[in-house]
Every structure is written in C-alpha cells, then in structure tokens.
C-alpha distance (Angstrom), angle and dihedral (degrees) to the residues before:
residue distance angle dihedral
E1 . . .
V2 3.74 . .
Q3 3.85 115.1 .
L4 3.73 132.7 179.7
V5 3.82 124.2 -168.4
E6 3.77 121.7 -177.2
S7 3.74 128.5 -159.5
G8 3.73 141.2 161.5
G9 3.81 101.2 74.6
G10 3.71 121.0 134.6
L11 3.82 145.6 123.0
V12 3.68 119.6 -54.8
Q13 3.81 136.6 165.6
A14 3.80 121.5 -109.4
G15 3.79 108.8 -84.1
G16 3.75 93.7 30.4
S17 3.81 132.4 112.4
L18 3.74 139.0 -118.6
R19 3.78 132.7 178.9
L20 3.77 117.6 -148.3
S21 3.89 121.2 -157.0
C22 3.67 129.5 -158.4
A23 3.82 117.6 -165.8
A24 3.76 111.8 -155.8
S25 3.73 131.5 -164.0
G26 3.73 139.1 173.3
F27 3.81 95.6 42.8
T28 3.84 145.2 54.5
F29 3.80 118.8 -109.4
D30 3.79 92.8 -135.2
D31 3.87 90.3 62.2
Y32 3.82 97.0 49.6
A33 3.77 140.7 55.3
I34 3.71 111.6 -126.2
G35 3.76 130.0 -160.0
W36 3.71 149.7 166.4
F37 3.79 121.9 -129.4
R38 3.73 133.9 174.4
Q39 3.84 138.4 -156.2
V40 3.73 135.6 -165.5
P41 3.95 115.8 -156.3
G42 3.70 109.9 -91.6
K43 3.93 94.8 18.0
D44 3.78 133.7 88.8
R45 3.71 121.9 -93.0
E46 3.80 111.8 -93.9
G47 3.79 129.3 -151.8
V48 3.77 113.0 -123.0
S49 3.75 106.5 176.4
C50 3.83 136.0 -20.3
I51 3.80 139.0 -170.7
S52 3.84 120.1 -146.1
K53 3.83 119.9 -121.8
G54 3.84 111.1 -104.1
T55 3.86 99.9 -4.3
G56 3.78 96.5 57.9
D57 3.80 90.1 -141.6
T58 3.81 112.1 163.6
Y59 3.75 129.5 -139.5
Y60 3.84 130.6 -170.1
A61 3.75 135.8 -164.5
E62 3.85 109.6 -113.5
S63 3.80 90.0 -117.8
V64 3.75 93.1 63.0
K65 3.79 103.9 34.0
G66 3.76 112.5 130.1
R67 3.79 91.7 14.2
F68 3.85 104.0 62.8
T69 3.71 129.8 50.8
I70 3.83 126.3 -168.5
S71 3.85 118.5 -154.3
T72 3.78 140.3 160.5
N73 3.75 137.8 -143.2
N74 3.73 102.2 -155.1
A75 3.88 91.6 -171.7
K76 3.80 88.3 61.6
N77 3.76 95.6 34.4
T78 3.79 87.1 -127.2
V79 3.80 133.0 137.7
Y80 3.78 120.8 -160.6
L81 3.76 138.2 -162.1
Q82 3.71 115.5 -155.1
M83 3.80 109.8 -159.9
N84 3.83 119.3 -165.2
N85 3.74 131.5 178.3
L86 3.74 92.6 15.8
K87 3.79 121.0 -157.6
P88 3.83 130.7 -156.0
E89 3.73 88.5 -110.6
D90 3.78 88.5 63.0
T91 3.89 89.0 69.6
A92 3.71 108.0 120.0
V93 3.81 145.8 107.8
Y94 3.82 105.9 -80.5
Y95 3.85 119.3 -147.2
C96 3.78 131.8 -165.9
A97 3.73 117.6 -146.0
A98 3.79 141.5 177.1
D99 3.76 139.8 -166.3
N100 3.75 135.2 178.0
G101 3.81 96.8 -147.3
D102 3.79 123.2 123.0
F103 3.79 95.1 -111.2
S104 3.73 124.8 118.1
G105 3.85 122.9 -107.9
N106 3.89 86.2 -111.0
Y107 3.77 88.0 61.3
Y108 3.74 94.4 51.9
L109 3.71 90.0 44.8
S110 3.75 93.5 64.0
W111 3.89 94.7 31.4
S112 3.65 109.7 45.8
Y113 3.78 91.4 172.2
G114 3.66 89.9 72.6
M115 3.84 90.1 73.5
D116 3.79 114.1 94.6
Y117 3.74 99.7 -167.4
W118 3.72 129.3 54.6
G119 3.82 140.1 175.6
K120 3.75 122.7 -135.4
G121 3.75 95.5 -105.9
T122 3.81 139.9 -116.7
L123 3.78 124.2 -123.5
V124 3.80 122.2 -120.5
T125 3.77 116.3 -167.7
V126 3.85 118.1 -176.0
S127 3.75 114.9 -168.2
T128 3.86 127.8 -156.4
C-alpha cells in the first residue's frame, strides 16, 4: 500500500526558510514520479515541483523557481522540498503526491489530477 506522510510545515516570516519532508512507503522512488503541490482554500491545487520517474528530471512552477528545491533520499524513501526566501503568497497546504504512470514530471506539474497517491498535507503559513 502506497503511503505518503508530509511534515515540516509551520509559521515563518517572509524571507525565511522551511524544509518539508514526505516519508513514502509501499513503493520505490525510481518507479514513480513524485511531486509537491499546494492549495489555498477556495483556489485550485497548484503544482510546485515534480521529479520524473526514472530520469529524476526536476520541474518547478515559475513562481518558485530559484527559491524552492526538490530532492530525494532514496535510502530513507523521503522526498524534500527546501523552500527559501518565502513569501506570503506561498501560504498554503502543501501536499506530496506520487504516480507510476509514464508521464514526465512536467506533465504532473501542470495536471495534478494525474497523480494517484496523495498525503494529507502540511500547512505552511508565511507572515509579513
């Protein structure tokens, strides 16, 4: 059974940093595309960053390029999202997701509904 559990959210001032973690079980990273998504109440879910299955190619939303970095620790079956220079508009619930389809990370970044497995999310609040 595929399970994803996010952690690391919290309250941070604008300009600060947070690192989100997603502990995965029930699958091997090499066989799945992995990604981070976020959602603000009342708005559509937004792709933040994704890693393609197999190649490990990474993709980022324009709004976070240069500030966020996605990475994996295969030995720990954990995916991270390092978030630097946070802005109030980054405030959202952040979700980790995975899928074993044959689409690129860029596809999932723009079509989050393609992901089959989701964590429950962790809240990130950035204050001014």
